[in-house]
FIKOLZA-1660 file (N, C-alpha, C; in steps of 0.1 Angstrom, whole numbers, plus 5000, padded with zeros to 4 digits):
% residues 200
   i   px   py   pz ch aa at
   1 3190 5257 0480  A  M  N
   1 3181 5247 0486  A  M CA
   1 3180 5248 0496  A  M  C
   2 3188 5248 0499  A  D  N
   2 3194 5245 0517  A  D CA
   2 3196 5258 0523  A  D  C
   3 3197 5269 0517  A  E  N
   3 3196 5286 0527  A  E CA
   3 3188 5285 0534  A  E  C
   4 3192 5295 0544  A  E  N
   4 3183 5287 0555  A  E CA
   4 3182 5306 0567  A  E  C
   5 3169 5310 0571  A  S  N
   5 3171 5318 0576  A  S CA
   5 3159 5318 0587  A  S  C
   6 3159 5327 0604  A  T  N
   6 3148 5321 0604  A  T CA
   6 3146 5330 0616  A  T  C
   7 3150 5341 0612  A  T  N
   7 3141 5358 0616  A  T CA
   7 3137 5360 0607  A  T  C
   8 3140 5377 0612  A  A  N
   8 3131 5391 0601  A  A CA
   8 3131 5388 0583  A  A  C
   9 3126 5386 0577  A  A  N
   9 3130 5385 0565  A  A CA
   9 3136 5393 0557  A  A  C
  10 3144 5390 0549  A  T  N
  10 3154 5398 0539  A  T CA
  10 3150 5395 0524  A  T  C
  11 3157 5405 0515  A  P  N
  11 3148 5401 0500  A  P CA
  11 3159 5387 0497  A  P  C
  12 3142 5377 0491  A  H  N
  12 3144 5365 0486  A  H CA
  12 3154 5358 0494  A  H  C
  13 3143 5360 0510  A  S  N
  13 3153 5345 0520  A  S CA
  13 3141 5336 0515  A  S  C
  14 3150 5324 0521  A  V  N
  14 3146 5313 0523  A  V CA
  14 3147 5306 0534  A  V  C
  15 3136 5300 0538  A  V  N
  15 3136 5291 0552  A  V CA
  15 3132 5276 0552  A  V  C
  16 3144 5269 0561  A  R  N
  16 3144 5253 0558  A  R CA
  16 3135 5252 0569  A  R  C
  17 3124 5246 0568  A  L  N
  17 3112 5246 0577  A  L CA
  17 3117 5235 0587  A  L  C
  18 3116 5240 0599  A  N  N
  18 3119 5228 0614  A  N CA
  18 3105 5218 0614  A  N  C
  19 3103 5211 0622  A  A  N
  19 3086 5205 0628  A  A CA
  19 3075 5215 0625  A  A  C
  20 3079 5225 0638  A  A  N
  20 3071 5232 0646  A  A CA
  20 3067 5236 0630  A  A  C
  21 3072 5245 0622  A  Q  N
  21 3068 5256 0614  A  Q CA
  21 3059 5244 0602  A  Q  C
  22 3065 5234 0600  A  I  N
  22 3053 5221 0590  A  I CA
  22 3046 5219 0596  A  I  C
  23 3046 5215 0608  A  R  N
  23 3031 5211 0611  A  R CA
  23 3020 5220 0614  A  R  C
  24 3030 5238 0620  A  T  N
  24 3016 5246 0615  A  T CA
  24 3012 5252 0602  A  T  C
  25 3020 5254 0592  A  L  N
  25 3018 5257 0577  A  L CA
  25 3009 5247 0572  A  L  C
  26 3006 5228 0574  A  A  N
  26 2997 5226 0570  A  A CA
  26 2987 5225 0575  A  A  C
  27 2978 5236 0573  A  H  N
  27 2964 5239 0572  A  H CA
  27 2961 5249 0559  A  H  C
  28 2944 5249 0553  A  P  N
  28 2940 5256 0542  A  P CA
  28 2940 5266 0541  A  P  C
  29 2938 5272 0552  A  L  N
  29 2938 5288 0555  A  L CA
  29 2956 5298 0557  A  L  C
  30 2956 5287 0563  A  R  N
  30 2969 5292 0569  A  R CA
  30 2984 5294 0556  A  R  C
  31 2979 5277 0547  A  A  N
  31 2991 5279 0538  A  A CA
  31 2984 5290 0525  A  A  C
  32 2975 5293 0523  A  R  N
  32 2964 5304 0517  A  R CA
  32 2974 5321 0520  A  R  C
  33 2970 5324 0536  A  L  N
  33 2974 5335 0542  A  L CA
  33 2989 5336 0536  A  L  C
  34 2994 5325 0545  A  L  N
  34 3010 5330 0537  A  L CA
  34 3013 5330 0524  A  L  C
  35 3012 5322 0519  A  G  N
  35 3012 5327 0498  A  G CA
  35 3008 5340 0496  A  G  C
  36 2994 5342 0501  A  L  N
  36 2994 5356 0493  A  L CA
  36 3005 5367 0498  A  L  C
  37 3010 5367 0513  A  L  N
  37 3013 5376 0516  A  L CA
  37 3027 5377 0510  A  L  C
  38 3034 5367 0505  A  R  N
  38 3048 5362 0497  A  R CA
  38 3043 5368 0485  A  R  C
  39 3034 5366 0476  A  I  N
  39 3028 5368 0463  A  I CA
  39 3023 5382 0459  A  I  C
  40 3017 5390 0477  A  D  N
  40 3012 5401 0473  A  D CA
  40 3015 5411 0483  A  D  C
  41 3027 5411 0497  A  G  N
  41 3028 5418 0501  A  G CA
  41 3023 5420 0512  A  G  C
  42 3029 5428 0519  A  P  N
  42 3018 5429 0532  A  P CA
  42 3008 5434 0536  A  P  C
  43 2995 5431 0542  A  A  N
  43 2980 5433 0545  A  A CA
  43 2972 5428 0557  A  A  C
  44 2964 5433 0561  A  T  N
  44 2957 5435 0572  A  T CA
  44 2948 5421 0569  A  T  C
  45 2946 5417 0579  A  A  N
  45 2937 5407 0585  A  A CA
  45 2925 5407 0576  A  A  C
  46 2920 5419 0581  A  T  N
  46 2905 5428 0570  A  T CA
  46 2905 5421 0557  A  T  C
  47 2919 5427 0557  A  T  N
  47 2921 5429 0536  A  T CA
  47 2920 5411 0531  A  T  C
  48 2925 5408 0541  A  L  N
  48 2931 5393 0537  A  L CA
  48 2918 5385 0535  A  L  C
  49 2909 5386 0548  A  A  N
  49 2897 5378 0554  A  A CA
  49 2890 5382 0536  A  A  C
  50 2889 5392 0529  A  R  N
  50 2882 5394 0522  A  R CA
  50 2889 5391 0507  A  R  C
  51 2901 5385 0510  A  L  N
  51 2903 5382 0497  A  L CA
  51 2902 5367 0496  A  L  C
  52 2904 5360 0507  A  L  N
  52 2899 5345 0505  A  L CA
  52 2883 5341 0511  A  L  C
  53 2875 5353 0515  A  D  N
  53 2860 5350 0514  A  D CA
  53 2858 5344 0528  A  D  C
  54 2865 5352 0540  A  T  N
  54 2863 5339 0553  A  T CA
  54 2867 5355 0562  A  T  C
  55 2861 5350 0578  A  N  N
  55 2865 5363 0586  A  N CA
  55 2872 5369 0589  A  N  C
  56 2877 5378 0594  A  T  N
  56 2884 5383 0605  A  T CA
  56 2892 5380 0612  A  T  C
  57 2883 5369 0622  A  G  N
  57 2885 5362 0632  A  G CA
  57 2893 5359 0628  A  G  C
  58 2887 5348 0622  A  A  N
  58 2895 5338 0618  A  A CA
  58 2908 5335 0615  A  A  C
  59 2914 5350 0609  A  T  N
  59 2922 5354 0597  A  T CA
  59 2936 5358 0608  A  T  C
  60 2928 5367 0617  A  S  N
  60 2940 5371 0631  A  S CA
  60 2940 5361 0636  A  S  C
  61 2934 5348 0638  A  Y  N
  61 2937 5335 0651  A  Y CA
  61 2951 5333 0639  A  Y  C
  62 2948 5323 0628  A  H  N
  62 2959 5321 0623  A  H CA
  62 2970 5329 0617  A  H  C
  63 2971 5340 0614  A  L  N
  63 2977 5349 0613  A  L CA
  63 2993 5345 0623  A  L  C
  64 2985 5351 0635  A  R  N
  64 2992 5345 0652  A  R CA
  64 3001 5335 0651  A  R  C
  65 2992 5323 0642  A  Q  N
  65 2998 5306 0646  A  Q CA
  65 3011 5309 0637  A  Q  C
  66 3004 5314 0628  A  L  N
  66 3020 5320 0618  A  L CA
  66 3030 5319 0622  A  L  C
  67 3024 5334 0627  A  A  N
  67 3038 5342 0635  A  A CA
  67 3044 5340 0649  A  A  C
  68 3039 5326 0655  A  D  N
  68 3042 5319 0668  A  D CA
  68 3056 5313 0664  A  D  C
  69 3056 5310 0648  A  V  N
  69 3069 5298 0643  A  V CA
  69 3074 5304 0636  A  V  C
  70 3076 5317 0635  A  D  N
  70 3085 5329 0629  A  D CA
  70 3082 5327 0611  A  D  C
  71 3071 5322 0606  A  L  N
  71 3069 5323 0593  A  L CA
  71 3062 5337 0588  A  L  C
  72 3050 5339 0598  A  V  N
  72 3053 5361 0595  A  V CA
  72 3055 5368 0606  A  V  C
  73 3051 5380 0602  A  A  N
  73 3055 5385 0612  A  A CA
  73 3054 5405 0611  A  A  C
  74 3044 5413 0620  A  E  N
  74 3039 5422 0621  A  E CA
  74 3046 5433 0617  A  E  C
  75 3045 5441 0605  A  E  N
  75 3050 5449 0596  A  E CA
  75 3047 5463 0605  A  E  C
  76 3061 5466 0611  A  T  N
  76 3057 5481 0615  A  T CA
  76 3057 5492 0615  A  T  C
  77 3061 5491 0599  A  G  N
  77 3062 5508 0596  A  G CA
  77 3050 5511 0584  A  G  C
  78 3040 5501 0587  A  L  N
  78 3028 5507 0580  A  L CA
  78 3018 5503 0595  A  L  C
  79 3007 5503 0590  A  G  N
  79 2992 5504 0598  A  G CA
  79 2991 5519 0604  A  G  C
  80 2983 5513 0617  A  T  N
  80 2979 5522 0626  A  T CA
  80 2976 5520 0643  A  T  C
  81 2975 5523 0651  A  S  N
  81 2968 5520 0663  A  S CA
  81 2956 5505 0663  A  S  C
  82 2950 5512 0653  A  R  N
  82 2937 5505 0646  A  R CA
  82 2940 5491 0638  A  R  C
  83 2950 5496 0624  A  Q  N
  83 2954 5484 0618  A  Q CA
  83 2969 5476 0618  A  Q  C
  84 2964 5467 0620  A  R  N
  84 2980 5458 0622  A  R CA
  84 2989 5448 0604  A  R  C
  85 2997 5455 0602  A  F  N
  85 2998 5449 0589  A  F CA
  85 3006 5437 0591  A  F  C
  86 3004 5425 0586  A  W  N
  86 3013 5415 0584  A  W CA
  86 3019 5417 0573  A  W  C
  87 3034 5404 0571  A  R  N
  87 3042 5400 0563  A  R CA
  87 3049 5387 0560  A  R  C
  88 3052 5382 0554  A  A  N
  88 3061 5369 0552  A  A CA
  88 3071 5368 0559  A  A  C
  89 3074 5366 0565  A  A  N
  89 3090 5364 0570  A  A CA
  89 3095 5360 0563  A  A  C
  90 3096 5351 0554  A  H  N
  90 3105 5344 0543  A  H CA
  90 3100 5343 0529  A  H  C
  91 3110 5345 0522  A  D  N
  91 3102 5345 0506  A  D CA
  91 3100 5338 0502  A  D  C
  92 3103 5319 0506  A  A  N
  92 3106 5309 0503  A  A CA
  92 3102 5298 0510  A  A  C
  93 3098 5287 0509  A  S  N
  93 3102 5274 0525  A  S CA
  93 3110 5266 0514  A  S  C
  94 3118 5255 0523  A  T  N
  94 3117 5243 0518  A  T CA
  94 3124 5235 0528  A  T  C
  95 3123 5221 0524  A  W  N
  95 3126 5210 0532  A  W CA
  95 3132 5199 0529  A  W  C
  96 3136 5191 0532  A  R  N
  96 3138 5178 0529  A  R CA
  96 3128 5169 0532  A  R  C
  97 3122 5158 0527  A  P  N
  97 3113 5146 0535  A  P CA
  97 3121 5141 0541  A  P  C
  98 3135 5135 0546  A  T  N
  98 3143 5130 0555  A  T CA
  98 3144 5137 0567  A  T  C
  99 3142 5155 0564  A  D  N
  99 3143 5161 0577  A  D CA
  99 3127 5156 0588  A  D  C
 100 3120 5149 0588  A  F  N
 100 3110 5140 0596  A  F CA
 100 3110 5129 0600  A  F  C
 101 3118 5123 0595  A  D  N
 101 3120 5110 0594  A  D CA
 101 3116 5101 0611  A  D  C
 102 3124 5112 0620  A  D  N
 102 3116 5110 0634  A  D CA
 102 3104 5119 0639  A  D  C
 103 3098 5118 0630  A  D  N
 103 3085 5128 0631  A  D CA
 103 3073 5124 0627  A  D  C
 104 3063 5118 0629  A  P  N
 104 3051 5110 0621  A  P CA
 104 3044 5124 0619  A  P  C
 105 3041 5134 0627  A  D  N
 105 3028 5144 0626  A  D CA
 105 3038 5148 0615  A  D  C
 106 3045 5153 0617  A  A  N
 106 3057 5165 0609  A  A CA
 106 3056 5160 0594  A  A  C
 107 3062 5146 0595  A  R  N
 107 3058 5139 0577  A  R CA
 107 3044 5138 0572  A  R  C
 108 3038 5137 0582  A  A  N
 108 3021 5135 0575  A  A CA
 108 3021 5150 0573  A  A  C
 109 3024 5161 0576  A  A  N
 109 3024 5174 0574  A  A CA
 109 3028 5182 0559  A  A  C
 110 3042 5174 0554  A  A  N
 110 3048 5174 0549  A  A CA
 110 3041 5167 0537  A  A  C
 111 3035 5160 0536  A  A  N
 111 3027 5153 0526  A  A CA
 111 3015 5158 0524  A  A  C
 112 3010 5166 0534  A  W  N
 112 2998 5171 0530  A  W CA
 112 3001 5184 0519  A  W  C
 113 3014 5189 0523  A  I  N
 113 3015 5205 0519  A  I CA
 113 3020 5202 0504  A  I  C
 114 3028 5189 0504  A  E  N
 114 3032 5182 0488  A  E CA
 114 3020 5182 0483  A  E  C
 115 3009 5175 0487  A  S  N
 115 2996 5170 0478  A  S CA
 115 2989 5185 0474  A  S  C
 116 2988 5194 0481  A  Q  N
 116 2987 5207 0479  A  Q CA
 116 2991 5212 0469  A  Q  C
 117 3005 5217 0466  A  Q  N
 117 3013 5219 0456  A  Q CA
 117 3008 5209 0444  A  Q  C
 118 3006 5198 0447  A  L  N
 118 3001 5193 0434  A  L CA
 118 2991 5197 0426  A  L  C
 119 2980 5201 0437  A  Q  N
 119 2969 5203 0430  A  Q CA
 119 2969 5218 0428  A  Q  C
 120 2977 5228 0432  A  L  N
 120 2980 5243 0429  A  L CA
 120 2990 5240 0412  A  L  C
 121 2993 5230 0410  A  L  N
 121 2999 5228 0399  A  L CA
 121 2986 5225 0387  A  L  C
 122 2980 5212 0389  A  S  N
 122 2970 5212 0383  A  S CA
 122 2961 5225 0378  A  S  C
 123 2955 5229 0389  A  E  N
 123 2949 5244 0389  A  E CA
 123 2953 5254 0380  A  E  C
 124 2967 5258 0380  A  Q  N
 124 2971 5264 0374  A  Q CA
 124 2974 5262 0360  A  Q  C
 125 2978 5249 0358  A  A  N
 125 2980 5244 0345  A  A CA
 125 2965 5241 0338  A  A  C
 126 2956 5239 0340  A  E  N
 126 2947 5242 0335  A  E CA
 126 2940 5253 0330  A  E  C
 127 2942 5264 0343  A  G  N
 127 2935 5274 0340  A  G CA
 127 2944 5281 0326  A  G  C
 128 2957 5281 0323  A  W  N
 128 2971 5286 0314  A  W CA
 128 2963 5280 0304  A  W  C
 129 2959 5268 0307  A  L  N
 129 2960 5259 0289  A  L CA
 129 2937 5263 0280  A  L  C
 130 2932 5268 0292  A  A  N
 130 2919 5271 0289  A  A CA
 130 2917 5287 0282  A  A  C
 131 2929 5295 0285  A  M  N
 131 2932 5307 0284  A  M CA
 131 2942 5306 0269  A  M  C
 132 2952 5299 0269  A  Q  N
 132 2960 5303 0265  A  Q CA
 132 2957 5306 0251  A  Q  C
 133 2947 5302 0242  A  Q  N
 133 2942 5308 0231  A  Q CA
 133 2943 5321 0232  A  Q  C
 134 2938 5325 0237  A  T  N
 134 2934 5344 0239  A  T CA
 134 2943 5349 0250  A  T  C
 135 2955 5343 0250  A  A  N
 135 2968 5349 0256  A  A CA
 135 2977 5357 0245  A  A  C
 136 2985 5367 0248  A  P  N
 136 2995 5374 0238  A  P CA
 136 3004 5366 0234  A  P  C
 137 3004 5365 0221  A  V  N
 137 3012 5353 0218  A  V CA
 137 3027 5354 0221  A  V  C
 138 3037 5361 0226  A  E  N
 138 3048 5362 0229  A  E CA
 138 3041 5353 0240  A  E  C
 139 3034 5355 0253  A  W  N
 139 3033 5344 0265  A  W CA
 139 3032 5331 0258  A  W  C
 140 3022 5326 0250  A  R  N
 140 3022 5314 0243  A  R CA
 140 3034 5311 0240  A  R  C
 141 3044 5319 0232  A  E  N
 141 3054 5312 0227  A  E CA
 141 3062 5311 0234  A  E  C
 142 3068 5317 0250  A  A  N
 142 3070 5318 0260  A  A CA
 142 3068 5304 0267  A  A  C
 143 3059 5303 0277  A  A  N
 143 3055 5291 0280  A  A CA
 143 3054 5277 0278  A  A  C
 144 3061 5272 0287  A  T  N
 144 3058 5256 0284  A  T CA
 144 3052 5247 0292  A  T  C
 145 3044 5231 0292  A  I  N
 145 3041 5228 0304  A  I CA
 145 3052 5213 0297  A  I  C
 146 3061 5213 0307  A  S  N
 146 3070 5197 0295  A  S CA
 146 3075 5183 0305  A  S  C
 147 3078 5179 0305  A  D  N
 147 3083 5171 0309  A  D CA
 147 3101 5163 0301  A  D  C
 148 3109 5149 0311  A  A  N
 148 3124 5147 0308  A  A CA
 148 3120 5138 0316  A  A  C
 149 3125 5129 0311  A  M  N
 149 3138 5115 0319  A  M CA
 149 3148 5115 0316  A  M  C
 150 3155 5115 0329  A  V  N
 150 3171 5116 0327  A  V CA
 150 3174 5102 0339  A  V  C
 151 3184 5097 0335  A  T  N
 151 3186 5085 0340  A  T CA
 151 3200 5089 0354  A  T  C
 152 3197 5089 0362  A  V  N
 152 3208 5098 0372  A  V CA
 152 3210 5086 0387  A  V  C
 153 3218 5090 0396  A  A  N
 153 3219 5080 0409  A  A CA
 153 3214 5093 0416  A  A  C
 154 3207 5093 0430  A  P  N
 154 3207 5102 0436  A  P CA
 154 3214 5112 0449  A  P  C
 155 3226 5110 0443  A  D  N
 155 3234 5123 0447  A  D CA
 155 3230 5134 0432  A  D  C
 156 3231 5124 0423  A  R  N
 156 3232 5134 0413  A  R CA
 156 3218 5139 0406  A  R  C
 157 3208 5135 0413  A  L  N
 157 3193 5142 0415  A  L CA
 157 3196 5155 0422  A  L  C
 158 3199 5146 0432  A  R  N
 158 3203 5163 0445  A  R CA
 158 3209 5174 0437  A  R  C
 159 3220 5172 0431  A  A  N
 159 3231 5180 0425  A  A CA
 159 3220 5186 0412  A  A  C
 160 3211 5181 0405  A  L  N
 160 3206 5187 0395  A  L CA
 160 3195 5194 0401  A  L  C
 161 3188 5189 0412  A  N  N
 161 3176 5203 0415  A  N CA
 161 3182 5215 0425  A  N  C
 162 3196 5215 0430  A  E  N
 162 3207 5223 0436  A  E CA
 162 3208 5234 0423  A  E  C
 163 3208 5229 0415  A  E  N
 163 3216 5234 0400  A  E CA
 163 3200 5250 0397  A  E  C
 164 3189 5236 0396  A  I  N
 164 3176 5242 0392  A  I CA
 164 3178 5256 0398  A  I  C
 165 3172 5249 0416  A  W  N
 165 3172 5259 0424  A  W CA
 165 3180 5275 0425  A  W  C
 166 3190 5269 0418  A  A  N
 166 3199 5282 0420  A  A CA
 166 3198 5290 0410  A  A  C
 167 3195 5283 0399  A  L  N
 167 3189 5294 0384  A  L CA
 167 3171 5300 0386  A  L  C
 168 3162 5296 0396  A  I  N
 168 3155 5304 0397  A  I CA
 168 3160 5312 0406  A  I  C
 169 3162 5312 0420  A  L  N
 169 3168 5322 0428  A  L CA
 169 3176 5334 0422  A  L  C
 170 3185 5328 0414  A  K  N
 170 3192 5339 0400  A  K CA
 170 3180 5352 0395  A  K  C
 171 3167 5345 0390  A  Y  N
 171 3163 5351 0382  A  Y CA
 171 3146 5359 0393  A  Y  C
 172 3146 5352 0403  A  R  N
 172 3141 5362 0412  A  R CA
 172 3145 5372 0422  A  R  C
 173 3161 5370 0423  A  T  N
 173 3167 5384 0427  A  T CA
 173 3173 5388 0422  A  T  C
 174 3168 5394 0407  A  D  N
 174 3177 5402 0400  A  D CA
 174 3163 5415 0398  A  D  C
 175 3165 5424 0401  A  P  N
 175 3154 5437 0401  A  P CA
 175 3150 5441 0391  A  P  C
 176 3159 5445 0379  A  A  N
 176 3157 5442 0372  A  A CA
 176 3149 5437 0355  A  A  C
 177 3152 5423 0368  A  L  N
 177 3138 5417 0353  A  L CA
 177 3128 5419 0354  A  L  C
 178 3121 5426 0371  A  A  N
 178 3112 5426 0369  A  A CA
 178 3105 5441 0364  A  A  C
 179 3113 5445 0365  A  E  N
 179 3110 5458 0355  A  E CA
 179 3112 5464 0338  A  E  C
 180 3114 5447 0333  A  E  N
 180 3117 5446 0318  A  E CA
 180 3099 5451 0318  A  E  C
 181 3095 5456 0301  A  A  N
 181 3082 5460 0299  A  A CA
 181 3077 5444 0296  A  A  C
 182 3067 5443 0302  A  G  N
 182 3060 5432 0298  A  G CA
 182 3058 5422 0306  A  G  C
 183 3066 5425 0319  A  A  N
 183 3069 5413 0329  A  A CA
 183 3060 5410 0337  A  A  C
 184 3060 5397 0342  A  A  N
 184 3043 5392 0349  A  A CA
 184 3046 5377 0358  A  A  C
 185 3041 5383 0366  A  Q  N
 185 3047 5369 0375  A  Q CA
 185 3044 5354 0368  A  Q  C
 186 3052 5348 0370  A  V  N
 186 3049 5333 0364  A  V CA
 186 3052 5322 0375  A  V  C
 187 3044 5309 0373  A  H  N
 187 3046 5299 0382  A  H CA
 187 3059 5290 0377  A  H  C
 188 3070 5286 0384  A  V  N
 188 3078 5279 0378  A  V CA
 188 3076 5265 0389  A  V  C
 189 3071 5260 0385  A  F  N
 189 3071 5244 0394  A  F CA
 189 3084 5232 0392  A  F  C
 190 3091 5230 0405  A  L  N
 190 3099 5218 0403  A  L CA
 190 3093 5205 0407  A  L  C
 191 3094 5192 0399  A  A  N
 191 3091 5179 0405  A  A CA
 191 3103 5170 0402  A  A  C
 192 3109 5165 0409  A  T  N
 192 3119 5152 0404  A  T CA
 192 3115 5142 0414  A  T  C
 193 3116 5134 0409  A  F  N
 193 3108 5117 0418  A  F CA
 193 3112 5106 0407  A  F  C
 194 3119 5095 0409  A  P  N
 194 3118 5080 0407  A  P CA
 194 3108 5078 0396  A  P  C
 195 3109 5070 0388  A  R  N
 195 3097 5063 0380  A  R CA
 195 3095 5049 0395  A  R  C
 196 3086 5051 0398  A  A  N
 196 3080 5039 0408  A  A CA
 196 3082 5024 0405  A  A  C
 197 3086 5024 0388  A  E  N
 197 3083 5010 0385  A  E CA
 197 3102 5005 0390  A  E  C
 198 3115 5015 0387  A  E  N
 198 3124 5014 0392  A  E CA
 198 3127 5012 0406  A  E  C
 199 3120 5013 0412  A  L  N
 199 3125 5014 0427  A  L CA
 199 3115 5004 0432  A  L  C
 200 3104 4991 0424  A  R  N
 200 3097 4979 0427  A  R CA
 200 3110 4967 0430  A  R  C
% end
């Protein structure tokens, strides 16, 4: 979960966000731009503007803001003198809340991003539930929304998170899995936190 990369993208690279990066990313359009580039690959500002129902000027500006902190980069192998393609500089982002204990603005940015992740989880889960009965039976049998309680100390919880993340990366980095018949992108959300009642 702590693998770091701050330069050009390598397949399945993970960046541990610094304060400048997380402050820059805590913006609705920038977060959506980076998300699209990570999921769908390189694109022009014009294409991204159309997909996000905004204007090319705003998209170009916010892509440059992301580029200034090494979250996106120009894809030099594509495009022409009139077309500029952008790509995500990393495959995924991570941070620890304690990374920003001495930076109130970065802490607020991290909290905003986490709230957006929670909203995305809710939207995607509701979308799945709405279509679940008409989805192919193999997906209905494979997908799940569940929760569990475990009793562990903080260091054990951290180890558990790292084990789960390592398993997720194993699936993400195996190209053969994406080539299997019927393969599709699947949301995997990870949230582990103590019961509030336990800490009072």
